[in-house]
TORKOL-398176 format. One record per atom (N, C-alpha, C): x negated, y, z; residue in one letter. Coordinates in Angstrom, 2 decimals. Each point is the difference from the previous one (the first is absolute). Layout:
<pts>
+---------+---------+---------+---------+
!       u !       v !       w ! residuo !
+---------+---------+---------+---------+
!       X !       Y !       Z !       A !
...
+---------+---------+---------+---------+
</pts>
This chain:
<pts>
+---------+---------+---------+---------+
!       u !       v !       w ! residuo !
+---------+---------+---------+---------+
!   49.54 !  -70.65 !   41.13 !       M !
!   -0.12 !    0.69 !   -1.19 !       M !
!    0.12 !   -0.97 !   -1.08 !       M !
!    0.79 !    0.37 !   -1.08 !       R !
!    0.09 !   -0.86 !   -1.15 !       R !
!   -1.27 !    0.10 !   -0.85 !       R !
!   -0.54 !   -1.19 !   -0.37 !       M !
!   -1.22 !   -0.07 !   -0.74 !       M !
!    0.19 !   -0.98 !   -1.15 !       M !
!   -0.70 !    0.33 !   -1.06 !       M !
!   -0.14 !   -1.03 !   -1.12 !       M !
!   -1.32 !   -0.64 !    0.11 !       M !
!   -0.02 !   -1.29 !    0.09 !       L !
!   -1.24 !   -0.75 !   -0.06 !       L !
!   -0.12 !   -0.58 !   -1.43 !       L !
!   -1.08 !    0.39 !   -0.63 !       K !
!   -0.38 !   -0.61 !   -1.28 !       K !
!   -1.16 !   -0.94 !    0.16 !       K !
!    0.24 !   -1.22 !   -0.32 !       A !
!   -1.07 !   -0.98 !    0.11 !       A !
!   -0.38 !   -0.54 !   -1.38 !       A !
!   -1.19 !    0.30 !   -0.46 !       T !
!   -0.48 !   -0.46 !   -1.34 !       T !
!   -0.88 !   -1.27 !    0.30 !       T !
!    0.54 !   -1.07 !   -0.49 !       L !
!   -0.66 !   -1.26 !    0.33 !       L !
!   -1.25 !   -0.26 !   -0.88 !       L !
!   -1.01 !   -0.57 !    0.61 !       D !
!   -1.21 !   -0.47 !   -0.65 !       D !
!    0.39 !   -1.16 !   -0.96 !       D !
!   -0.37 !    0.13 !   -1.25 !       T !
!    0.39 !   -1.02 !   -1.00 !       T !
!   -0.46 !   -1.41 !    0.38 !       T !
!   -1.23 !   -0.14 !    0.41 !       E !
!   -0.50 !   -1.31 !    0.28 !       E !
!    0.79 !   -0.67 !    1.22 !       E !
!    0.10 !    0.86 !    1.08 !       K !
!    0.69 !   -0.54 !    1.14 !       K !
!    1.40 !   -0.24 !   -0.29 !       K !
!    0.62 !    0.84 !   -0.85 !       G !
!    1.44 !   -0.28 !   -0.37 !       G !
!    0.10 !   -1.28 !   -0.82 !       G !
!   -1.04 !   -0.20 !   -0.90 !       N !
!    0.02 !   -1.25 !   -0.73 !       N !
!   -0.09 !   -1.20 !    0.85 !       N !
!   -0.88 !    0.12 !    1.00 !       E !
!   -0.21 !   -1.13 !    0.96 !       E !
!    1.30 !   -0.26 !    0.79 !       E !
!    0.69 !    1.04 !    0.44 !       A !
!    1.23 !   -0.10 !    0.77 !       A !
!    1.09 !   -0.64 !   -0.84 !       A !
!    0.00 !    0.31 !   -1.32 !       I !
!    0.99 !   -0.59 !   -0.84 !       I !
!   -0.32 !   -1.46 !   -0.36 !       I !
!   -1.25 !   -0.25 !   -0.31 !       R !
!   -0.35 !   -1.41 !   -0.25 !       R !
!    0.20 !   -0.94 !    1.19 !       R !
!   -0.28 !    0.53 !    1.17 !       S !
!    0.15 !   -0.84 !    1.23 !       S !
!    1.44 !   -0.09 !    0.48 !       S !
!    0.91 !    0.81 !   -0.60 !       G !
!    1.37 !    0.06 !    0.43 !       G !
!    0.28 !    0.83 !    1.21 !       G !
!   -0.99 !    0.78 !    0.41 !       R !
!    0.14 !    0.83 !    1.27 !       R !
!    0.59 !    1.37 !   -0.26 !       R !
!    0.02 !    0.47 !   -1.23 !       M !
!    0.52 !    1.34 !   -0.24 !       M !
!    1.37 !    0.18 !    0.49 !       M !
!    1.01 !   -0.93 !   -0.29 !       P !
!    1.36 !    0.31 !    0.56 !       P !
!    0.05 !    0.00 !    1.47 !       P !
!   -0.84 !   -0.82 !    0.68 !       E !
!   -0.03 !   -0.01 !    1.45 !       E !
!   -0.64 !    1.28 !    0.53 !       E !
!   -1.03 !    0.47 !   -0.58 !       I !
!   -0.68 !    1.23 !    0.47 !       I !
!    1.04 !    1.16 !   -0.09 !       I !
!    0.62 !    0.14 !   -1.13 !       L !
!    0.95 !    1.09 !   -0.20 !       L !
!    1.21 !   -0.11 !    0.92 !       L !
!    0.56 !   -1.25 !    0.14 !       K !
!    1.19 !   -0.25 !    0.88 !       K !
!   -0.42 !    0.40 !    1.41 !       K !
!   -1.11 !   -0.40 !    0.46 !       D !
!   -0.44 !    0.33 !    1.36 !       D !
!   -0.11 !    1.49 !    0.21 !       D !
!   -0.62 !    0.69 !   -0.98 !       A !
!   -0.13 !    1.43 !    0.11 !       A !
!    1.30 !    0.70 !    0.04 !       A !
!    0.95 !   -0.41 !   -0.81 !       L !
!    1.30 !    0.68 !   -0.08 !       L !
!    0.83 !   -0.28 !    1.25 !       L !
!   -0.09 !   -1.25 !    0.49 !       E !
!    0.65 !   -0.26 !    1.29 !       E !
!   -0.53 !    0.82 !    1.20 !       E !
!   -1.34 !    0.09 !    0.05 !       R !
!   -0.61 !    0.67 !    1.03 !       R !
!    0.25 !    1.54 !   -0.05 !       R !
!   -0.13 !    0.57 !   -1.21 !       L !
!    0.06 !    1.39 !   -0.15 !       L !
!    1.41 !    0.59 !   -0.19 !       L !
!    0.92 !   -0.84 !   -0.45 !       R !
!    1.41 !    0.38 !   -0.22 !       R !
!    0.13 !    1.35 !   -0.72 !       R !
!   -0.49 !    0.14 !   -1.23 !       P !
!    0.03 !    1.20 !   -0.74 !       P !
!    1.35 !    0.43 !   -0.34 !       P !
!    0.28 !    1.21 !   -0.24 !       E !
!    1.32 !    0.55 !   -0.47 !       E !
!    0.15 !   -0.45 !   -1.44 !       E !
!   -1.10 !   -0.05 !   -0.75 !       A !
!    0.02 !   -0.49 !   -1.40 !       A !
!   -1.42 !   -0.59 !   -0.33 !       A !
!    0.06 !   -0.89 !   -0.87 !       A !
!   -1.26 !   -0.66 !   -0.47 !       A !
!    0.06 !   -0.16 !   -1.45 !       A !
!   -1.10 !    0.45 !   -0.72 !       Y !
!   -0.08 !   -0.15 !   -1.44 !       Y !
!   -1.32 !   -0.63 !   -0.43 !       Y !
!    0.03 !   -0.70 !   -1.05 !       F !
!   -1.23 !   -0.70 !   -0.46 !       F !
!   -0.18 !    0.17 !   -1.48 !       F !
!   -1.16 !    0.23 !   -0.49 !       G !
!   -0.27 !    0.10 !   -1.41 !       G !
!   -1.45 !    0.38 !   -0.29 !       G !
!   -0.30 !    0.04 !   -1.29 !       P !
!   -1.39 !    0.36 !   -0.36 !       P !
!   -0.26 !    1.53 !    0.07 !       P !
!   -1.13 !    0.34 !    0.40 !       E !
!   -0.50 !    1.38 !   -0.18 !       E !
!   -1.48 !    0.01 !   -0.27 !       E !
!   -0.35 !    0.66 !   -1.00 !       D !
!   -1.38 !    0.04 !   -0.49 !       D !
!   -0.59 !   -1.45 !   -0.15 !       D !
!    0.81 !   -0.90 !   -0.50 !       G !
!   -0.44 !   -1.33 !   -0.25 !       G !
!   -0.12 !   -0.88 !    1.23 !       G !
!    0.52 !    0.39 !    1.11 !       C !
!   -0.13 !   -0.77 !    1.26 !       C !
!    1.32 !   -0.30 !    0.63 !       C !
!    0.19 !   -1.07 !    0.63 !       R !
!    1.20 !   -0.35 !    0.77 !       R !
!    0.07 !    1.05 !    1.07 !       R !
!    1.20 !    0.62 !    0.17 !       T !
!    0.20 !    1.06 !    1.00 !       T !
!    1.32 !   -0.15 !    0.66 !       T !
!    0.07 !    0.31 !    1.27 !       C !
!    1.22 !    0.13 !    0.78 !       C !
!    0.19 !    1.34 !    0.61 !       C !
!    1.22 !    0.47 !    0.10 !       W !
!    0.29 !    1.23 !    0.59 !       W !
!    1.08 !   -0.27 !    1.05 !       W !
!   -0.26 !    0.31 !    1.23 !       L !
!    0.89 !   -0.26 !    1.10 !       L !
!    0.39 !    1.38 !    0.62 !       L !
!    1.25 !    0.19 !    0.27 !       I !
!    0.48 !    1.19 !    0.72 !       I !
!    0.25 !   -0.43 !    1.43 !       I !
!   -0.76 !    0.58 !    0.90 !       L !
!    0.01 !   -0.37 !    1.36 !       L !
!    0.29 !    1.19 !    0.93 !       L !
!    0.63 !   -0.22 !    1.15 !       D !
!    0.14 !    1.01 !    0.96 !       D !
!   -0.99 !   -0.31 !    1.26 !       D !
!   -1.08 !    0.70 !   -0.02 !       L !
!   -1.00 !   -0.24 !    1.04 !       L !
!    0.25 !    1.02 !    1.15 !       L !
!    0.08 !   -0.50 !    1.23 !       Q !
!    0.23 !    0.85 !    1.15 !       Q !
!   -1.29 !    0.68 !    0.49 !       Q !
!   -1.18 !   -0.53 !   -0.30 !       D !
!   -1.21 !    0.49 !    0.58 !       D !
!   -1.13 !   -0.39 !   -0.90 !       D !
!   -1.04 !    0.84 !   -0.04 !       S !
!   -1.17 !   -0.26 !   -0.88 !       S !
!   -0.72 !   -1.29 !    0.41 !       S !
!    0.18 !   -0.39 !    1.23 !       S !
!   -0.62 !   -1.25 !    0.41 !       S !
!    0.52 !   -1.30 !   -0.70 !       S !
!    1.14 !    0.21 !   -0.73 !       Q !
!    0.53 !   -1.10 !   -0.77 !       Q !
!   -0.76 !   -0.18 !   -1.31 !       Q !
!   -0.85 !    0.93 !   -0.46 !       L !
!   -0.67 !   -0.08 !   -1.25 !       L !
!   -0.85 !   -1.23 !   -0.08 !       L !
!   -0.91 !   -0.27 !    0.94 !       P !
!   -0.86 !   -1.19 !   -0.13 !       P !
!    0.72 !   -1.31 !   -0.05 !       P !
!    0.95 !   -0.29 !    0.86 !       P !
!    0.66 !   -1.33 !   -0.19 !       P !
!    0.89 !   -0.08 !   -1.20 !       P !
!    0.44 !    1.12 !   -0.51 !       T !
!    0.81 !   -0.02 !   -1.23 !       T !
!   -0.85 !   -0.31 !   -1.18 !       T !
!   -1.20 !    0.55 !   -0.06 !       A !
!   -0.82 !   -0.17 !   -1.22 !       A !
!   -0.90 !   -1.28 !    0.07 !       A !
!   -0.29 !   -0.46 !    1.14 !       E !
!   -1.00 !   -1.09 !    0.20 !       E !
!    0.26 !   -1.23 !   -0.82 !       E !
!    1.18 !   -0.50 !    0.05 !       P !
!    0.24 !   -1.25 !   -0.81 !       P !
!   -0.25 !    0.20 !   -1.50 !       P !
!    0.29 !    1.15 !   -0.54 !       F !
!   -0.35 !    0.27 !   -1.44 !       F !
!   -1.49 !    0.02 !   -0.23 !       F !
!   -0.72 !    0.55 !    1.00 !       F !
!   -1.46 !    0.07 !   -0.12 !       F !
!   -0.56 !   -1.45 !    0.16 !       F !
!    0.37 !   -0.73 !    1.00 !       T !
!   -0.64 !   -1.36 !    0.28 !       T !
!    0.51 !   -1.05 !   -0.95 !       T !
!    1.26 !   -0.02 !   -0.38 !       E !
!    0.51 !   -1.10 !   -0.85 !       E !
!   -0.20 !    0.28 !   -1.45 !       E !
!    0.02 !    1.27 !   -0.46 !       L !
!    0.04 !    0.35 !   -1.42 !       L !
!   -1.05 !    0.94 !   -0.41 !       L !
!   -0.86 !    0.42 !    0.91 !       N !
!   -1.08 !    0.96 !   -0.33 !       N !
!    0.56 !    1.19 !   -0.73 !       N !
!    1.14 !    0.53 !    0.51 !       A !
!    0.72 !    1.08 !   -0.69 !       A !
!   -0.57 !    1.39 !    0.33 !       A !
!    0.18 !    0.87 !   -0.86 !       K !
!   -0.23 !    1.41 !    0.21 !       K !
!    1.27 !    0.57 !    0.51 !       K !
!    0.00 !    0.73 !    1.05 !       I !
!    1.17 !    0.50 !    0.71 !       I !
!    0.08 !    1.52 !   -0.03 !       I !
!    1.13 !    0.55 !   -0.32 !       V !
!    0.32 !    1.43 !    0.10 !       V !
!    1.28 !    0.22 !    0.80 !       V !
!   -0.05 !    0.77 !    1.02 !       F !
!    1.20 !    0.47 !    0.73 !       F !
!    0.29 !    1.39 !   -0.39 !       F !
!    1.30 !    0.26 !   -0.42 !       T !
!    0.42 !    1.31 !   -0.35 !       T !
!    1.27 !    0.44 !    0.81 !       T !
!    0.00 !    1.06 !    0.76 !       P !
!    1.21 !    0.40 !    0.62 !       P !
!    0.98 !    0.43 !   -1.02 !       P !
!    1.24 !   -0.41 !    0.18 !       I !
!    1.09 !    0.31 !   -0.97 !       I !
!    1.26 !    0.36 !    0.74 !       I !
!    0.91 !    0.60 !   -0.80 !       M !
!    1.32 !    0.40 !    0.55 !       M !
!    1.14 !   -0.59 !   -0.86 !       M !
!    1.11 !   -0.22 !    0.59 !       N !
!    1.24 !   -0.17 !   -0.86 !       N !
!    0.65 !    1.38 !   -0.17 !       N !
!    1.18 !   -0.04 !   -0.71 !       A !
!    0.57 !    1.28 !   -0.31 !       A !
!    0.49 !    0.72 !    1.32 !       A !
!    0.51 !   -0.77 !    0.99 !       D !
!    0.40 !    0.64 !    1.22 !       D !
!   -1.19 !    0.62 !    0.76 !       D !
!   -1.12 !   -0.65 !    0.06 !       D !
!   -1.24 !    0.52 !    0.63 !       D !
!   -0.37 !    1.30 !   -0.68 !       D !
!    0.01 !   -0.03 !   -1.35 !       L !
!   -0.41 !    1.16 !   -0.77 !       L !
!    0.93 !    1.23 !    0.31 !       L !
!    1.30 !   -0.25 !    0.00 !       Q !
!    0.96 !    1.05 !    0.32 !       Q !
!   -0.24 !    0.60 !    1.44 !       Q !
!   -0.29 !   -0.96 !    0.94 !       K !
!   -0.25 !    0.45 !    1.38 !       K !
!   -1.31 !    0.91 !    0.04 !       K !
!   -1.02 !   -0.41 !   -0.64 !       G !
!   -1.23 !    0.71 !   -0.12 !       G !
!    0.18 !    1.40 !   -0.66 !       G !
!    0.68 !    0.03 !   -1.12 !       L !
!    0.24 !    1.22 !   -0.75 !       L !
!    0.83 !    0.94 !    0.79 !       L !
!    0.89 !   -0.44 !    0.85 !       S !
!    0.83 !    0.84 !    0.78 !       S !
!   -0.82 !    0.73 !    1.10 !       S !
!   -1.11 !   -0.51 !    0.29 !       Q !
!   -0.91 !    0.64 !    1.04 !       Q !
!   -0.94 !    1.07 !   -0.57 !       Q !
!    0.05 !    0.17 !   -1.30 !       L !
!   -0.89 !    1.00 !   -0.65 !       L !
!    0.57 !    1.40 !    0.24 !       L !
!   -0.82 !    0.98 !    0.22 !       S !
!    0.47 !    1.34 !    0.17 !       S !
!    0.68 !    0.46 !   -1.29 !       S !
!    1.06 !    0.77 !    0.16 !       G !
!    0.80 !    0.51 !   -1.10 !       G !
!    1.09 !   -0.94 !   -0.43 !       G !
!    0.08 !   -1.13 !    0.62 !       S !
!    1.12 !   -0.96 !   -0.36 !       S !
!    1.20 !    0.20 !    0.81 !       S !
+---------+---------+---------+---------+
</pts>
């Protein structure tokens, strides 16, 4: 299932990771491991935030997907199921009356 992971980074942990030079390594490792379809980074509500579009095959993938963001950056994590346009069309075609 396609999911959007939003990780809102803790400011202090983010500052520590930047000062120590570990932030690029943490993000590079996460992107290499997770292989997102897309990855975006920017501020939201005054916090460093990343949005990753992932294709998770099973809910058991949630803990190992989120854990590095929790342990390394004390992030708040939100998983949201999402669809692309093809998925939406497929779902809409299954509605009665279509």
